[in-house]
MARFI-356415 format. One record per residue: residue number from 0; z, x, y of N, C-alpha, C in turn. Coordinates in nm, 2 decimals. Layout:
N
ATOM   k    nc3    nc1    nc2   cac3   cac1   cac2    cc3    cc1    cc2
ATOM NUM      Z      X      Y      Z      X      Y      Z      X      Y
...
END
This chain:
174
ATOM   k    nc3    nc1    nc2   cac3   cac1   cac2    cc3    cc1    cc2
ATOM   0   7.15   6.85  12.36   7.15   6.78  12.49   7.05   6.67  12.50
ATOM   1   7.09   6.56  12.56   7.01   6.44  12.57   6.90   6.46  12.67
ATOM   2   6.79   6.40  12.63   6.67   6.40  12.72   6.67   6.26  12.79
ATOM   3   6.67   6.25  12.92   6.66   6.12  12.99   6.52   6.09  13.02
ATOM   4   6.47   5.98  12.99   6.34   5.93  13.02   6.36   5.80  13.10
ATOM   5   6.29   5.79  13.22   6.30   5.67  13.30   6.16   5.62  13.32
ATOM   6   6.15   5.48  13.31   6.02   5.42  13.34   6.04   5.28  13.40
ATOM   7   5.93   5.23  13.46   5.94   5.10  13.51   5.97   5.00  13.40
ATOM   8   6.06   4.91  13.42   6.09   4.81  13.31   5.99   4.69  13.31
ATOM   9   5.97   4.64  13.20   5.89   4.52  13.18   5.97   4.41  13.12
ATOM  10   5.90   4.29  13.10   5.97   4.17  13.05   6.04   4.20  12.91
ATOM  11   5.98   4.28  12.83   6.04   4.31  12.70   6.17   4.39  12.71
ATOM  12   6.20   4.44  12.83   6.33   4.52  12.85   6.44   4.43  12.90
ATOM  13   6.42   4.30  12.91   6.52   4.21  12.97   6.65   4.21  12.88
ATOM  14   6.64   4.21  12.75   6.76   4.21  12.67   6.84   4.34  12.69
ATOM  15   6.77   4.45  12.70   6.84   4.58  12.73   6.92   4.57  12.86
ATOM  16   6.84   4.52  12.96   6.90   4.51  13.10   7.02   4.42  13.10
ATOM  17   7.01   4.31  13.03   7.12   4.21  13.03   7.24   4.27  12.96
ATOM  18   7.22   4.34  12.85   7.33   4.40  12.78   7.39   4.51  12.86
ATOM  19   7.31   4.60  12.92   7.36   4.71  13.01   7.44   4.65  13.13
ATOM  20   7.39   4.55  13.19   7.46   4.48  13.30   7.59   4.43  13.26
ATOM  21   7.60   4.36  13.15   7.73   4.31  13.10   7.83   4.42  13.07
ATOM  22   7.79   4.52  13.00   7.88   4.63  12.96   7.93   4.70  13.09
ATOM  23   7.83   4.74  13.17   7.87   4.82  13.29   7.95   4.74  13.39
ATOM  24   7.92   4.62  13.41   7.99   4.54  13.51   8.13   4.51  13.46
ATOM  25   8.15   4.48  13.33   8.28   4.45  13.28   8.36   4.58  13.28
ATOM  26   8.30   4.69  13.24   8.38   4.82  13.24   8.42   4.86  13.38
ATOM  27   8.34   4.83  13.48   8.37   4.88  13.61   8.46   4.78  13.69
ATOM  28   8.44   4.65  13.67   8.51   4.55  13.75   8.60   4.46  13.68
ATOM  29   8.59   4.46  13.55   8.67   4.37  13.47   8.82   4.36  13.50
ATOM  30   8.88   4.48  13.53   9.02   4.48  13.56   9.06   4.41  13.69
ATOM  31   8.96   4.37  13.78   8.98   4.31  13.90   8.99   4.15  13.89
ATOM  32   8.96   4.10  13.77   8.96   3.96  13.75   9.09   3.92  13.68
ATOM  33   9.16   3.82  13.74   9.28   3.76  13.69   9.25   3.67  13.58
ATOM  34   9.13   3.60  13.59   9.09   3.50  13.49   8.97   3.55  13.41
ATOM  35   8.99   3.58  13.28   8.87   3.63  13.20   8.76   3.53  13.20
ATOM  36   8.78   3.40  13.22   8.67   3.31  13.22   8.58   3.33  13.34
ATOM  37   8.64   3.37  13.46   8.56   3.40  13.57   8.46   3.51  13.55
ATOM  38   8.51   3.62  13.49   8.43   3.73  13.45   8.33   3.70  13.35
ATOM  39   8.36   3.63  13.25   8.27   3.59  13.14   8.16   3.50  13.20
ATOM  40   8.20   3.40  13.28   8.10   3.31  13.35   8.00   3.39  13.44
ATOM  41   8.05   3.48  13.52   7.97   3.56  13.60   7.87   3.64  13.52
ATOM  42   7.91   3.70  13.42   7.82   3.78  13.33   7.72   3.70  13.26
ATOM  43   7.76   3.58  13.21   7.66   3.49  13.15   7.56   3.45  13.24
ATOM  44   7.60   3.42  13.37   7.50   3.37  13.46   7.41   3.49  13.52
ATOM  45   7.47   3.60  13.55   7.40   3.71  13.62   7.32   3.79  13.52
ATOM  46   7.37   3.81  13.41   7.31   3.90  13.31   7.25   3.82  13.19
ATOM  47   7.19   3.71  13.22   7.13   3.62  13.13   6.99   3.67  13.10
ATOM  48   6.95   3.68  12.98   6.82   3.74  12.94   6.70   3.66  13.01
ATOM  49   6.71   3.53  13.00   6.60   3.45  13.06   6.59   3.47  13.21
ATOM  50   6.71   3.48  13.28   6.71   3.50  13.42   6.65   3.64  13.46
ATOM  51   6.68   3.74  13.38   6.63   3.87  13.40   6.48   3.88  13.37
ATOM  52   6.44   3.81  13.27   6.29   3.80  13.24   6.22   3.74  13.36
ATOM  53   6.27   3.64  13.42   6.21   3.58  13.54   6.21   3.68  13.65
ATOM  54   6.32   3.74  13.67   6.33   3.84  13.79   6.23   3.96  13.77
ATOM  55   6.22   4.00  13.64   6.13   4.11  13.61   5.98   4.08  13.65
ATOM  56   5.95   3.95  13.65   5.81   3.91  13.68   5.79   3.88  13.83
ATOM  57   5.89   3.88  13.91   5.88   3.85  14.05   5.82   3.97  14.12
ATOM  58   5.72   3.95  14.21   5.66   4.06  14.29   5.76   4.12  14.38
ATOM  59   5.87   4.06  14.41   5.97   4.12  14.50   6.08   4.21  14.43
ATOM  60   6.06   4.22  14.30   6.16   4.30  14.22   6.09   4.41  14.15
ATOM  61   6.15   4.53  14.15   6.10   4.64  14.07   6.23   4.69  14.00
ATOM  62   6.22   4.70  13.86   6.32   4.75  13.78   6.28   4.88  13.71
ATOM  63   6.38   4.97  13.69   6.36   5.09  13.61   6.46   5.08  13.50
ATOM  64   6.43   5.14  13.39   6.52   5.15  13.28   6.52   5.30  13.23
ATOM  65   6.65   5.35  13.20   6.67   5.49  13.16   6.71   5.49  13.01
ATOM  66   6.65   5.58  12.94   6.68   5.60  12.80   6.73   5.74  12.77
ATOM  67   6.82   5.75  12.68   6.86   5.88  12.63   6.84   5.88  12.48
ATOM  68   6.75   5.97  12.44   6.71   5.97  12.29   6.68   5.83  12.24
ATOM  69   6.59   5.76  12.32   6.54   5.63  12.30   6.64   5.51  12.30
ATOM  70   6.76   5.54  12.34   6.86   5.43  12.36   6.87   5.40  12.51
ATOM  71   6.87   5.27  12.54   6.89   5.23  12.68   7.03   5.27  12.73
ATOM  72   7.03   5.34  12.85   7.16   5.39  12.90   7.19   5.35  13.04
ATOM  73   7.09   5.29  13.11   7.10   5.25  13.25   6.98   5.18  13.30
ATOM  74   7.00   5.12  13.42   6.89   5.05  13.49   6.91   5.05  13.64
ATOM  75   6.81   5.02  13.71   6.81   5.01  13.85   6.72   4.89  13.89
ATOM  76   6.75   4.83  14.01   6.67   4.72  14.06   6.65   4.74  14.21
ATOM  77   6.53   4.74  14.25   6.49   4.74  14.39   6.44   4.60  14.43
ATOM  78   6.49   4.55  14.54   6.44   4.42  14.59   6.36   4.45  14.72
ATOM  79   6.24   4.41  14.71   6.15   4.44  14.82   6.16   4.33  14.93
ATOM  80   6.13   4.36  15.06   6.14   4.27  15.17   6.27   4.19  15.17
ATOM  81   6.38   4.27  15.18   6.51   4.21  15.17   6.59   4.25  15.30
ATOM  82   6.58   4.17  15.40   6.65   4.20  15.53   6.80   4.19  15.51
ATOM  83   6.87   4.26  15.60   7.02   4.26  15.60   7.06   4.22  15.74
ATOM  84   7.17   4.14  15.74   7.23   4.10  15.87   7.28   4.22  15.95
ATOM  85   7.29   4.34  15.89   7.34   4.45  15.96   7.23   4.55  16.01
ATOM  86   7.11   4.51  15.98   7.00   4.60  16.03   6.90   4.51  16.11
ATOM  87   6.88   4.56  16.24   6.81   4.47  16.34   6.66   4.47  16.32
ATOM  88   6.60   4.59  16.28   6.45   4.60  16.28   6.41   4.69  16.17
ATOM  89   6.28   4.68  16.14   6.22   4.77  16.04   6.18   4.69  15.92
ATOM  90   6.10   4.76  15.83   6.06   4.71  15.70   6.17   4.75  15.61
ATOM  91   6.24   4.65  15.55   6.37   4.68  15.48   6.36   4.63  15.34
ATOM  92   6.42   4.71  15.25   6.44   4.68  15.11   6.58   4.70  15.07
ATOM  93   6.61   4.65  14.95   6.75   4.66  14.90   6.77   4.73  14.77
ATOM  94   6.85   4.82  14.76   6.89   4.88  14.63   6.99   4.78  14.58
ATOM  95   6.95   4.70  14.48   7.03   4.59  14.44   7.13   4.63  14.33
ATOM  96   7.08   4.72  14.24   7.17   4.76  14.13   7.13   4.90  14.08
ATOM  97   7.23   4.98  14.05   7.22   5.10  13.96   7.33   5.09  13.87
ATOM  98   7.31   5.06  13.74   7.41   5.05  13.64   7.38   5.15  13.53
ATOM  99   7.48   5.23  13.50   7.47   5.33  13.40   7.59   5.33  13.31
ATOM 100   7.57   5.34  13.18   7.68   5.35  13.08   7.77   5.47  13.12
ATOM 101   7.90   5.45  13.11   8.00   5.55  13.15   7.97   5.68  13.08
ATOM 102   7.94   5.68  12.95   7.92   5.81  12.88   7.80   5.89  12.93
ATOM 103   7.72   5.83  13.01   7.59   5.90  13.05   7.60   5.93  13.20
ATOM 104   7.71   5.91  13.27   7.71   5.94  13.41   7.70   6.09  13.44
ATOM 105   7.76   6.17  13.35   7.75   6.31  13.37   7.61   6.37  13.36
ATOM 106   7.52   6.29  13.30   7.38   6.34  13.29   7.30   6.31  13.41
ATOM 107   7.37   6.26  13.52   7.30   6.23  13.65   7.19   6.12  13.64
ATOM 108   7.22   6.03  13.55   7.12   5.92  13.53   7.11   5.83  13.65
ATOM 109   7.23   5.80  13.71   7.23   5.72  13.84   7.15   5.79  13.95
ATOM 110   7.16   5.92  13.96   7.09   5.99  14.07   6.94   5.99  14.04
ATOM 111   6.90   6.01  13.91   6.76   6.00  13.88   6.70   5.86  13.90
ATOM 112   6.77   5.76  13.87   6.73   5.62  13.90   6.71   5.60  14.05
ATOM 113   6.81   5.65  14.12   6.81   5.63  14.27   6.68   5.70  14.33
ATOM 114   6.66   5.83  14.28   6.54   5.90  14.33   6.41   5.83  14.31
ATOM 115   6.39   5.78  14.19   6.27   5.70  14.16   6.26   5.58  14.25
ATOM 116   6.37   5.51  14.27   6.37   5.39  14.36   6.34   5.43  14.50
ATOM 117   6.40   5.54  14.55   6.37   5.58  14.69   6.23   5.62  14.71
ATOM 118   6.17   5.69  14.61   6.03   5.73  14.61   5.94   5.61  14.62
ATOM 119   5.97   5.51  14.54   5.88   5.39  14.54   5.90   5.31  14.67
ATOM 120   6.02   5.30  14.72   6.04   5.24  14.85   5.96   5.31  14.96
ATOM 121   5.96   5.44  14.96   5.87   5.51  15.06   5.73   5.48  15.04
ATOM 122   5.68   5.48  14.91   5.54   5.46  14.88   5.50   5.32  14.94
ATOM 123   5.59   5.22  14.93   5.56   5.09  14.98   5.57   5.08  15.13
ATOM 124   5.61   5.19  15.20   5.62   5.19  15.34   5.75   5.13  15.41
ATOM 125   5.85   5.13  15.33   5.98   5.08  15.38   6.04   5.18  15.47
ATOM 126   6.10   5.14  15.58   6.17   5.23  15.67   6.32   5.25  15.64
ATOM 127   6.38   5.15  15.58   6.52   5.16  15.55   6.55   5.09  15.42
ATOM 128   6.65   5.13  15.35   6.70   5.07  15.23   6.85   5.05  15.25
ATOM 129   6.90   4.93  15.20   7.04   4.90  15.21   7.10   4.86  15.08
ATOM 130   7.23   4.85  15.07   7.30   4.81  14.95   7.43   4.76  14.98
ATOM 131   7.50   4.69  14.89   7.63   4.65  14.90   7.71   4.72  14.79
ATOM 132   7.83   4.77  14.82   7.91   4.83  14.72   8.05   4.78  14.74
ATOM 133   8.12   4.75  14.63   8.26   4.71  14.63   8.34   4.82  14.70
ATOM 134   8.41   4.78  14.80   8.49   4.88  14.88   8.59   4.96  14.79
ATOM 135   8.64   4.89  14.69   8.74   4.96  14.60   8.67   5.06  14.50
ATOM 136   8.54   5.05  14.49   8.46   5.13  14.39   8.44   5.27  14.46
ATOM 137   8.54   5.35  14.46   8.53   5.48  14.53   8.42   5.57  14.47
ATOM 138   8.41   5.57  14.34   8.31   5.65  14.27   8.17   5.62  14.33
ATOM 139   8.14   5.49  14.34   8.00   5.45  14.38   7.99   5.48  14.53
ATOM 140   8.09   5.45  14.61   8.09   5.47  14.76   8.06   5.62  14.78
ATOM 141   8.14   5.71  14.72   8.12   5.85  14.74   7.98   5.90  14.69
ATOM 142   7.93   5.84  14.58   7.79   5.87  14.53   7.69   5.84  14.64
ATOM 143   7.70   5.72  14.70   7.60   5.68  14.80   7.61   5.77  14.93
ATOM 144   7.74   5.79  14.97   7.76   5.87  15.09   7.70   6.01  15.07
ATOM 145   7.73   6.07  14.95   7.68   6.20  14.92   7.52   6.21  14.92
ATOM 146   7.46   6.09  14.90   7.32   6.08  14.90   7.26   6.03  15.02
ATOM 147   7.33   6.03  15.13   7.28   6.00  15.27   7.29   5.86  15.32
ATOM 148   7.36   5.77  15.24   7.39   5.64  15.29   7.51   5.64  15.38
ATOM 149   7.50   5.55  15.49   7.61   5.54  15.58   7.66   5.39  15.58
ATOM 150   7.78   5.37  15.61   7.84   5.23  15.61   7.79   5.17  15.74
ATOM 151   7.74   5.05  15.73   7.68   4.97  15.85   7.76   4.84  15.87
ATOM 152   7.85   4.80  15.78   7.92   4.68  15.79   8.00   4.65  15.67
ATOM 153   8.07   4.53  15.68   8.15   4.48  15.56   8.12   4.33  15.55
ATOM 154   8.13   4.29  15.42   8.11   4.14  15.40   8.19   4.11  15.27
ATOM 155   8.22   3.98  15.25   8.29   3.95  15.13   8.20   3.87  15.03
ATOM 156   8.24   3.86  14.91   8.17   3.79  14.81   8.27   3.73  14.71
ATOM 157   8.24   3.61  14.67   8.34   3.54  14.58   8.28   3.52  14.44
ATOM 158   8.36   3.55  14.34   8.32   3.52  14.20   8.44   3.44  14.14
ATOM 159   8.41   3.32  14.11   8.52   3.24  14.06   8.64   3.23  14.16
ATOM 160   8.76   3.26  14.12   8.87   3.26  14.21   8.89   3.39  14.28
ATOM 161   8.81   3.49  14.26   8.83   3.62  14.32   8.74   3.64  14.44
ATOM 162   8.80   3.69  14.54   8.72   3.73  14.66   8.72   3.88  14.68
ATOM 163   8.60   3.94  14.69   8.59   4.09  14.70   8.53   4.13  14.83
ATOM 164   8.58   4.24  14.88   8.53   4.30  15.01   8.42   4.41  14.97
ATOM 165   8.31   4.40  15.03   8.20   4.49  15.01   8.17   4.57  15.13
ATOM 166   8.12   4.69  15.12   8.06   4.77  15.22   7.91   4.76  15.22
ATOM 167   7.85   4.73  15.33   7.71   4.74  15.34   7.67   4.88  15.39
ATOM 168   7.58   4.94  15.32   7.54   5.08  15.35   7.39   5.09  15.36
ATOM 169   7.34   5.18  15.44   7.19   5.19  15.45   7.15   5.34  15.47
ATOM 170   7.03   5.36  15.45   6.97   5.49  15.46   6.83   5.48  15.51
ATOM 171   6.79   5.57  15.61   6.66   5.57  15.66   6.57   5.64  15.55
ATOM 172   6.45   5.59  15.54   6.36   5.64  15.44   6.25   5.74  15.49
ATOM 173   6.24   5.75  15.62   6.14   5.84  15.68   6.18   5.98  15.68
END
């Protein structure tokens, strides 16, 4: 049985995070793109090693990386001081990403990453955390609902020629 180890990510983990992001994003959402160039372009821009190195150094970003037998299998990103149009007041942060390789989902890596993120958000004194999840991503929506998040609104997002509907969800941290 695999042992999962999770730690705060550093600049040297950017290449792992970039690769994990590309693999998991493409595996989860690739089928929604009519034009492969739109998908490729988004992944090159979003999961660029240099861009992630810069993000890892920002005081407003906290990343975690999960390993199974020393292999990187998932990561999470918390964005501090990230208000939402759907939340009127409070000290708010954003669960920006939890990405886990499909073969490791059954090991509850996503749940473990989420728990570490929620603990850190509470330590920093945040009252609420929010996230956006693709409305069609039923697995993720059910995961967050099961873990106490509620839908607070909807918004859209465009990547290339594709427009996607997202659910905004939040959870009180107190």
